[in-house]
C-alpha positions in Angstrom: 90.2 69.1 -89.7 90.3 68.6 -85.9 90.9 65.0 -84.6 87.8 63.0 -83.9 86.8 62.3 -80.4 87.2 59.0 -78.7 84.1 56.8 -78.5 81.4 57.9 -76.0 80.0 55.5 -73.4 76.4 55.3 -72.4 73.8 52.8 -71.2 71.3 51.3 -73.7 68.6 49.0 -72.5 67.6 46.6 -75.2 64.7 44.6 -73.9 64.8 40.8 -74.3 62.3 39.1 -76.6 61.0 35.7 -75.1 66.0 39.6 -112.8 66.6 36.1 -111.1 64.0 36.2 -108.3 62.6 33.1 -106.7 58.8 33.0 -106.8 57.0 30.8 -104.3 60.1 28.7 -103.5 59.7 25.4 -101.8 62.9 25.2 -99.8 65.2 28.1 -98.8 68.5 28.1 -100.6 71.6 27.1 -98.6 73.7 29.9 -97.2 77.0 30.4 -99.0 80.1 29.1 -97.2 81.7 31.6 -94.9 85.2 32.9 -95.8 88.1 31.9 -93.6 89.6 34.8 -91.7 92.3 36.6 -93.6 94.2 39.9 -93.5 95.1 42.6 -95.9 97.7 41.6 -98.4 98.7 38.0 -99.1 96.7 35.1 -97.7 99.8 34.1 -95.7 99.7 37.3 -93.6 98.6 36.8 -89.9 97.4 39.3 -87.3 100.1 40.8 -85.1 100.8 38.4 -82.3 99.3 35.4 -84.2 101.8 32.6 -84.8 101.1 29.8 -87.3 100.3 27.5 -84.4 98.4 29.9 -82.3 94.7 29.1 -81.3 93.3 32.1 -83.2 95.0 31.0 -86.5 93.5 27.5 -86.2 90.0 28.8 -86.1 87.8 29.7 -89.1 85.5 32.7 -89.4 82.3 31.0 -88.1 84.2 29.6 -85.1 85.7 33.0 -84.2 82.2 34.5 -84.5 81.0 32.3 -81.7 83.5 33.6 -79.2 82.6 36.3 -76.8 83.9 39.8 -77.4 86.6 39.5 -74.7 88.0 36.2 -76.0 91.8 36.3 -76.3 91.6 34.7 -79.7 89.9 37.8 -81.1 92.6 40.3 -80.0 94.9 39.9 -83.0 92.1 40.5 -85.4 90.8 43.5 -83.5 94.3 45.0 -83.3 94.9 44.5 -87.0 91.7 46.1 -88.0 92.2 49.0 -85.7 95.7 49.6 -87.1 94.5 49.4 -90.7 91.5 51.6 -90.0 93.4 54.3 -88.2 95.9 54.5 -91.1 93.0 55.2 -93.4 90.9 57.5 -91.1 93.7 59.9 -90.3 91.6 62.2 -88.2 90.3 59.5 -85.9 92.2 59.0 -82.6 90.8 55.7 -81.5 88.2 53.0 -82.2 86.6 50.8 -79.5 86.9 47.0 -79.5 83.1 46.6 -79.6 82.8 48.8 -82.6 85.5 47.0 -84.5 84.1 43.6 -83.6 80.7 44.5 -85.3 82.6 44.8 -88.6 84.7 41.7 -88.1 81.7 39.6 -87.3 79.8 40.9 -90.3 82.7 39.6 -92.5 83.6 36.5 -90.6 86.8 38.0 -89.3 88.3 38.6 -92.7 90.2 41.8 -91.8 90.5 43.0 -95.4 86.8 42.8 -96.0 86.0 44.2 -92.5 88.2 47.2 -93.2 86.4 47.8 -96.5 83.0 47.5 -94.8 84.1 49.9 -92.0 85.4 52.5 -94.5 82.2 52.2 -96.6 80.1 52.8 -93.4 82.1 55.9 -92.7 81.8 57.1 -96.3 78.0 56.4 -96.5 77.4 58.4 -93.3 79.4 61.3 -94.6 77.7 61.3 -98.0 74.1 60.8 -96.7 73.7 63.3 -93.9 70.0 63.8 -94.7 69.6 60.2 -93.3 72.5 59.4 -91.0 72.5 62.7 -89.0 68.9 62.6 -87.9 68.3 59.4 -86.0 65.4 60.5 -83.8 62.5 58.1 -83.3 60.3 60.9 -81.9 60.7 62.8 -85.2 58.8 60.0 -87.1 56.5 58.9 -84.3 53.4 59.6 -86.4 54.6 57.0 -88.9 55.7 54.5 -86.3 52.3 54.8 -84.6 50.6 53.6 -87.8 52.1 50.1 -87.2 54.5 50.5 -90.0 57.4 48.5 -88.6 58.4 45.9 -86.1 61.3 43.7 -85.1 59.7 40.4 -84.1 60.4 39.2 -80.6 61.3 35.7 -81.7 64.3 34.9 -83.9 64.0 32.4 -86.7 65.4 28.9 -86.6 68.8 30.1 -87.7 69.0 32.8 -85.0 68.4 35.7 -87.4 66.4 38.7 -86.3 63.1 39.1 -88.3 61.9 42.6 -89.4 58.6 43.5 -90.9 57.9 46.7 -92.9 54.3 47.4 -93.9 54.6 49.7 -96.8 50.8 50.5 -97.0 51.0 52.2 -93.7 53.3 54.8 -95.1 51.5 57.7 -96.7 53.9 59.5 -99.1 52.1 62.8 -98.7 52.9 62.9 -95.0 56.4 61.2 -94.9 59.2 61.3 -97.4 61.2 58.3 -98.4 64.2 59.7 -96.5 62.2 59.8 -93.3 61.0 56.2 -93.9 64.6 55.1 -94.5 65.7 56.7 -91.3 63.5 54.2 -89.4 65.3 51.3 -91.0 68.7 52.9 -90.2 67.6 53.5 -86.5 66.6 49.8 -86.1 69.8 48.6 -87.8 71.9 50.7 -85.4 70.1 49.2 -82.4 70.1 45.5 -83.4 73.7 45.7 -84.6 74.7 46.1 -80.9 73.2 42.6 -80.2 75.9 39.9 -80.2 73.5 37.3 -81.5 72.4 39.5 -84.4 76.0 40.2 -85.3 76.5 36.4 -85.6 73.2 35.4 -87.2 72.2 38.4 -89.2 68.7 39.5 -90.1 65.8 38.7 -92.5 63.3 41.2 -93.7 59.6 40.9 -94.8 58.3 43.8 -96.9 54.5 43.8 -97.1 53.7 45.8 -100.2 50.0 45.8 -99.8 48.8 49.3 -100.5 51.8 50.2 -102.7 50.8 53.0 -105.0 52.1 55.4 -107.6 52.8 57.9 -104.9 55.2 55.4 -103.3 56.9 54.8 -106.6 57.4 58.5 -107.3 59.4 58.8 -104.0 62.2 56.7 -105.4 65.0 57.7 -107.7 68.4 56.2 -108.7 70.2 58.2 -106.0 67.9 56.8 -103.2 68.0 53.4 -104.7 71.8 53.4 -104.6 71.8 54.5 -100.9 69.3 51.7 -100.0 71.2 49.0 -101.9 74.5 50.2 -100.3 73.2 49.7 -96.8 71.8 46.3 -97.8 75.1 45.1 -99.3 78.3 46.7 -98.3 77.9 49.7 -96.0 76.4 48.5 -92.7 77.8 45.8 -90.2 74.9 43.4 -90.5 74.4 40.3 -92.5 71.3 40.3 -94.6 70.2 36.7 -94.8 66.9 37.1 -96.6 64.5 39.6 -98.1 60.9 38.5 -98.5 58.4 40.5 -100.5 54.6 39.8 -100.0 51.6 41.3 -101.6 53.8 42.9 -104.3 51.8 44.4 -107.2 53.0 44.3 -110.7 53.8 48.1 -110.8 56.3 47.6 -107.9 58.6 45.9 -110.4 60.0 49.1 -112.0 61.2 50.3 -108.5 62.7 46.9 -107.8 64.4 47.0 -111.2 65.9 50.3 -110.2 67.4 48.9 -107.0 68.4 45.5 -108.3 71.5 46.5 -110.4 73.2 48.0 -107.3 72.9 44.7 -105.3 75.5 42.0 -105.3 74.7 38.6 -106.6 74.5 37.1 -103.1 71.8 39.5 -102.0 69.8 39.0 -105.3 69.8 35.3 -104.6 68.2 35.9 -101.2 65.3 37.9 -102.5 62.0 36.0 -102.6 58.7 37.2 -104.1 55.7 35.4 -102.5 52.8 37.3 -104.0 49.3 37.5 -102.4 49.2 33.8 -101.4 52.2 34.2 -99.1 51.2 32.5 -95.9 52.1 29.0 -97.0 55.4 29.9 -98.7 56.6 32.1 -95.8 56.1 29.0 -93.7 59.0 27.4 -95.7 61.3 30.0 -94.1 59.8 30.9 -90.8 58.3 28.8 -88.0 54.7 29.7 -87.0 55.7 30.8 -83.5 57.9 33.6 -85.1 55.3 35.2 -87.4 52.2 37.2 -86.3 48.8 35.8 -87.4 48.5 38.3 -90.3 51.4 36.4 -91.9 50.3 32.9 -91.1 51.9 32.5 -87.7 51.0 32.2 -84.0 52.8 35.1 -82.5 51.0 38.2 -81.1 49.2 40.4 -83.6 51.2 42.7 -85.8 49.9 46.0 -84.3 51.0 44.9 -80.8 54.4 43.9 -82.1 54.8 47.2 -83.9 53.9 49.1 -80.8 56.4 47.1 -78.8 59.2 48.0 -81.2 58.1 51.6 -81.3 58.5 51.8 -77.6 62.0 50.2 -77.9 63.0 52.8 -80.4 61.8 55.6 -78.2 63.7 54.2 -75.3 66.8 54.3 -77.4 66.5 57.9 -78.6 69.5 59.2 -76.6 71.7 56.4 -77.9 70.6 57.0 -81.5 71.2 60.7 -81.3 74.7 60.1 -79.9 75.4 57.7 -82.8 74.2 60.3 -85.3 76.3 63.1 -83.8 79.5 61.2 -83.3 82.1 61.6 -86.1 82.5 57.8 -86.6 79.3 56.4 -84.9 81.4 54.6 -82.4 79.3 54.7 -79.3 80.6 52.2 -76.8 78.3 50.5 -74.3 79.0 48.0 -71.5 77.9 44.4 -72.4 76.2 44.1 -69.1 74.0 47.1 -69.9 72.6 45.5 -73.0 69.8 43.1 -72.2 69.4 40.7 -75.2 
């Protein structure tokens, strides 16, 4: 197998933006405590160049997450993850700092867990080419133009990105579940480049109004496993919350298919709001974040969906480069990313 190429560089313009399931919860559950940074092997191991009294070793994961990419304190962790990853990915010549930092931030600079996540990401891409090798927004423009999906311009009070998927806008006769899932993957690749999203993660609202038998028939255990893998352990993003609204009773069998593949921490972050969701969503999101269709004061959902569709189309070259690259390591200059 020929050695993999070094990471490509290109400019990407990301526009700035000014069963235990909880039913109708009153208060959001507290986030679990973050792990302290550690390295493969014993807990006493340190990154190369990190002494017991060094500044990096005195900082915990959340503190390291707040540092800029170029901070000297991050160098030992980046070097350690690179060394471990290149030992595992024997055909890969190099991995960029920015690419590695995405995985480190997703696991609060625990190098052992970051390595596992990075290897899972590589394995998932290889095993799911029907999804990972076709990241072209223009190929699903018809679905995007139905106002199916948006990333909201405002972050929530914790700094998390907020995504909305309107399942009723997806017509299974026209678009397969794989094509629909590609949209989620394309959005994830874009927002994972944002430093603030690497730190604060994302929260997702699934509007299931219009869910039908045709939607349910698109799902099988194999697809359920792929979806749950991205949600839990195969993509460098922290999923901080999953909110279901307008969910019909016959959605439950599909949810039951996905649920066994999810880790406990993700299960605890799933909230079912039902049809009377506006008040309960307000327990999690401020009104200025949500569009009026979801009880908020932001612009209407169709306008927000169109804005994100335009963002996806502007990122087509970047996404196709990610899909084509052996590791997905497409490096960009921080000054070229407007977030």
